[in-house]
C-alpha positions in Angstrom: 30.2 15.3 83.6 33.4 13.6 82.4 33.7 11.4 79.4 34.8 8.6 81.8 31.3 8.3 83.2 29.8 8.1 79.7 32.3 5.4 78.7 31.5 3.4 81.8 27.8 3.5 80.9 28.5 2.5 77.4 30.6 -0.4 78.6 27.7 -1.6 80.8 25.2 -1.4 78.0 27.5 -3.3 75.7 28.3 -6.1 78.2 29.1 -9.3 76.3 26.0 -11.3 75.3 23.5 -8.7 76.5 21.1 -6.3 74.8 18.6 -3.6 75.6 14.9 -4.0 76.3 12.9 -1.1 74.8 9.9 -0.7 77.1 9.3 2.9 76.2 5.9 2.6 74.4 3.9 5.8 74.4 0.5 5.9 76.0 -1.3 5.6 72.6 1.0 2.7 71.5 0.7 0.6 74.6 -3.0 1.4 74.7 -3.5 -0.1 71.3 -1.6 -3.2 72.3 -3.6 -3.6 75.5 -7.0 -3.0 73.7 -6.2 -5.8 71.2 -5.9 -8.2 74.1 -8.9 -6.9 76.0 -6.8 -5.2 78.7 -7.9 -1.8 79.9 -5.0 0.7 79.7 -4.7 2.5 83.0 -1.7 3.8 84.9 -2.0 0.8 87.2 -2.3 -1.9 84.5 0.7 -0.4 82.7 2.7 -0.4 85.9 1.7 -4.0 86.6 2.7 -5.1 83.2 6.1 -3.4 83.3 6.6 -4.8 86.8 6.2 -8.2 85.3 8.9 -7.4 82.7 11.4 -5.8 85.0 11.2 -8.3 87.8 11.6 -11.4 85.7 14.2 -13.5 87.6 17.4 -13.8 85.7 16.6 -11.2 83.1 19.7 -9.2 83.9 21.8 -12.1 82.6 20.7 -11.2 79.1 19.5 -7.6 79.3 22.0 -4.8 80.0 19.6 -1.8 80.0 16.0 -0.9 79.8 14.5 2.1 78.0 11.7 3.6 80.0 8.8 5.9 79.2 8.2 9.1 81.2 5.3 7.6 83.2 7.3 4.5 84.1 10.4 6.2 85.4 8.2 8.0 88.0 6.5 4.8 89.1 7.4 2.3 91.9 7.3 -1.5 91.9 7.5 -3.6 95.0 7.7 -0.3 97.0 10.9 1.0 95.3 11.4 3.3 92.3 11.6 1.6 88.9 15.3 2.7 88.4 16.2 1.1 91.7 14.5 -2.1 90.8 16.3 -2.2 87.5 19.7 -1.6 89.2 19.0 -4.5 91.5 18.6 -6.7 88.5 21.9 -5.5 87.1 20.2 -3.5 84.3 20.9 0.2 83.5 17.9 2.5 83.5 17.4 4.6 80.4 14.7 7.0 79.2 13.0 7.9 75.9 13.1 11.7 75.7 11.6 12.6 72.3 8.0 13.7 72.2 6.9 11.9 69.1 6.7 13.0 65.5 4.8 15.8 63.7 4.4 16.4 59.9 7.4 18.3 58.4 5.9 21.5 57.0 5.8 21.7 53.2 7.0 18.0 52.8 3.9 15.8 52.5 4.4 12.3 53.9 7.5 13.2 55.9 7.9 13.8 59.6 10.2 15.5 62.1 10.6 14.5 65.8 9.7 16.9 68.6 11.0 17.5 72.0 14.0 19.8 72.0 12.2 22.6 73.9 13.0 22.2 77.6 15.1 19.1 76.9 18.1 20.3 79.0 15.9 20.6 82.1 14.2 17.3 81.5 17.5 15.5 81.1 18.7 16.9 84.4 15.5 15.6 86.1 15.8 12.2 84.5 19.4 11.8 85.7 18.3 12.7 89.2 15.6 10.0 88.9 18.3 7.4 88.0 18.5 7.3 84.2 22.0 6.9 82.8 21.2 6.8 79.1 18.5 8.2 76.8 16.9 7.5 73.4 15.6 9.7 70.6 13.9 8.3 67.5 13.6 9.8 64.1 11.2 8.2 61.7 11.9 8.0 57.9 9.7 6.5 55.3 11.0 5.1 52.0 8.9 5.9 48.9 9.2 7.6 45.5 11.3 10.7 46.2 11.4 10.1 49.9 13.1 10.7 52.2 14.1 14.1 50.8 17.4 15.7 51.6 15.6 18.3 53.6 13.9 15.7 55.8 17.2 13.8 56.3 19.1 16.9 57.2 16.4 18.2 59.5 16.1 15.0 61.5 19.9 14.5 61.6 20.3 18.0 63.1 17.7 17.3 65.7 19.3 14.0 66.6 22.7 15.7 66.9 21.4 18.5 69.1 19.7 15.9 71.4 22.9 13.8 71.6 25.0 16.9 72.6 22.5 17.8 75.3 22.5 14.3 76.6 26.3 14.2 76.9 26.3 17.6 78.6 23.9 16.1 81.2 26.0 13.0 81.7 23.6 10.6 79.8 24.7 8.3 77.0 22.6 9.2 73.9 21.2 6.4 71.8 20.8 7.9 68.3 18.0 6.2 66.4 17.2 7.0 62.8 14.6 4.4 61.9 13.7 3.5 58.3 10.2 2.1 58.3 9.5 -1.3 56.7 6.2 -0.2 55.2 6.2 -0.1 51.4 7.3 -2.0 48.3 10.9 -0.9 48.3 13.6 -3.4 47.5 16.5 -4.4 49.7 18.8 -2.5 47.4 16.7 0.7 47.8 16.7 0.3 51.6 20.5 -0.1 51.6 20.9 3.1 49.5 18.6 5.1 51.8 20.1 3.8 55.0 23.7 4.6 53.9 22.7 8.2 53.0 20.8 8.5 56.2 23.6 7.3 58.4 26.2 9.4 56.6 24.0 12.5 57.1 23.5 11.7 60.8 27.2 11.3 61.5 28.0 14.5 59.7 25.6 16.3 62.0 27.0 14.6 65.1 30.4 15.8 64.1 29.2 19.3 63.5 27.7 19.4 67.0 30.9 18.0 68.6 29.2 14.8 69.9 31.7 12.4 71.4 31.3 9.3 69.3 32.8 7.0 71.9 30.2 8.2 74.4 27.1 7.3 72.3 25.3 4.3 70.7 23.7 3.9 67.3 20.3 2.3 67.1 19.4 1.4 63.6 17.4 -1.2 61.6 18.7 -3.9 59.4 18.7 -3.5 55.7 15.4 -5.0 54.7 13.1 -5.0 51.7 9.6 -3.4 52.3 6.8 -5.5 53.7 5.0 -5.3 50.4 8.1 -6.1 48.3 7.4 -9.2 46.1 10.9 -10.4 46.5 12.0 -10.4 50.1 15.7 -11.2 50.7 16.9 -14.2 52.6 18.7 -14.1 55.9 22.2 -14.2 54.5 21.5 -11.4 52.0 20.1 -9.2 54.8 23.2 -9.7 56.9 25.6 -9.0 54.1 23.8 -5.8 53.0 23.5 -4.6 56.6 27.2 -5.0 57.3 28.2 -3.5 54.0 26.1 -0.4 54.7 27.4 0.0 58.2 31.0 -0.3 57.1 30.4 2.5 54.6 28.6 4.9 56.9 29.4 4.3 60.6 32.8 5.5 62.0 34.8 2.9 63.8 34.9 5.3 66.8 31.3 4.4 67.6 31.5 1.7 70.3 28.3 -0.1 69.6 25.4 -0.6 67.3 22.1 -2.0 68.7 19.6 -3.2 66.2 15.9 -2.4 66.4 13.4 -5.0 65.4 11.2 -2.6 63.5 8.1 -4.7 62.9 9.9 -8.0 62.3 8.6 -11.2 63.9 10.3 -12.3 67.1 12.1 -15.3 65.4 12.9 -13.4 62.2 14.6 -10.6 64.2 16.6 -13.1 66.1 17.6 -15.1 63.0 18.8 -12.0 61.2 20.6 -10.7 64.3 22.4 -14.0 64.6 23.5 -13.9 60.9 24.9 -10.4 61.3 26.8 -11.2 64.4 28.2 -14.5 63.1 30.3 -12.6 60.6 32.6 -11.3 63.3 35.5 -8.9 63.0 33.5 -5.7 63.1 34.9 -2.5 64.6 31.8 -2.0 66.8 30.1 -4.2 69.3 26.8 -5.4 67.7 23.8 -6.1 69.9 20.0 -5.5 70.0 17.5 -3.0 71.4 14.2 -4.8 70.8 10.7 -3.8 71.9 8.0 -6.0 70.5 10.4 -8.7 69.4 11.2 -9.2 73.1 7.8 -8.4 74.7 5.2 -9.7 72.3 4.8 -13.3 73.5 5.1 -12.1 77.2 2.3 -9.5 76.7 0.0 -12.0 74.9 0.7 -14.7 77.6 -0.1 -12.3 80.4 -3.2 -10.7 78.8 -3.9 -8.8 82.0 -4.3 -11.9 84.3 -2.2 -12.3 87.4 -2.4 -16.1 87.1 -0.4 -15.9 83.9 2.5 -13.9 85.4 5.0 -16.8 85.7 4.3 -18.0 82.1 4.6 -14.5 80.8 8.0 -14.0 82.5 9.1 -17.3 81.1 8.2 -16.1 77.6 10.2 -12.9 78.1 13.2 -14.8 79.5 13.1 -17.2 76.6 13.3 -14.5 74.0 16.0 -12.7 75.9 18.1 -15.9 76.0 17.6 -16.5 72.3 18.9 -13.0 71.5 21.7 -13.5 74.0 22.8 -16.5 71.8 22.3 -14.5 68.6 24.6 -11.7 69.6 27.3 -14.4 70.0 26.4 -16.0 66.7 25.3 -19.1 68.5 21.6 -19.1 67.8 19.9 -21.9 65.8 16.4 -23.2 65.3 17.1 -25.7 68.1 17.8 -22.8 70.4 14.1 -22.1 70.7 13.3 -25.3 72.5 16.5 -25.2 74.7 16.0 -21.6 75.7 12.3 -22.2 76.5 13.1 -25.1 78.7 15.8 -23.2 80.6 13.5 -20.2 81.1 10.8 -22.4 82.6 13.2 -24.0 84.9 14.6 -20.6 86.1 11.1 -19.3 86.8 10.2 -22.4 88.8 13.3 -22.1 90.8 12.9 -18.3 91.4 9.2 -17.4 91.2 8.5 -13.7 91.7 5.7 -12.6 93.9 4.5 -9.0 93.1 4.7 -6.5 95.9 2.5 -3.5 96.5 3.0 -0.2 94.8 3.5 2.9 96.8 1.1 4.7 94.4 
């Protein structure tokens, strides 16, 4: 596979004003979210929910790509395969390929991500199914003495090996080293750890000859821990995040997509907007949100077909708000404006679910 095809996929994912919808929740994760709302988690209810997301009229105006879970990429909606349905909306299909985390032996409290065994063959299958990019997540906790150098280097090496295999298969790798928000750490401590993490990851990517122009970085914002008694304001978060990225991310990387990482929907959008308002960065800055895009839609739907249009309006609203944020144009007033436009769009183009082939 030539570098040209990788660059074309990167360009599509970084289309101006658009971001990525992360709909790749594992079965246990989506099961917990469904249970909290009284929804039974079955293959069919999960398919129905994701059909709601992917068929939202106008979503492709704000979303460039969708990260799928293994179950979802094999499913059909409205009698067509999910990747085909996404392409019809102008969204690039992607796939989560890691197999979750496991404890890192001899390092209590630290984890390593699994899934390299058989990855080359799985990537080939996913490409045949229509995927054009992939994602792998490493999970790092901040605490006294953690993350250790061993943990950083082990996860960086795995991320680099995954990225190299993706590019060999013609898939754009999204490289995601996530620092968890849990804990009492300060913003300064988060910035220190994030800088070291990113520098370690890019050293490993270079060692494995990963084409930086043919990948995307997915990372969190520099944030204090959830239990920190002195949380930073929006402007301070933006300044620290950009300072860290300039120190650690090569300019050859075409784009950085931020994860929401447990932030509320509005907080994630506000901080994204502040970061993007600065302008003049060597990379395209955007988002790859999961719960910060889906949460209101899932709660609105709550498993009932009568709530479908309202749930799609909630998703379109959040997508439009983040569309404004990546342009630095979001404000508190955007919430009402985006909500009104989303409702108008859904009234003009209502979606009627079709039968599944399964």
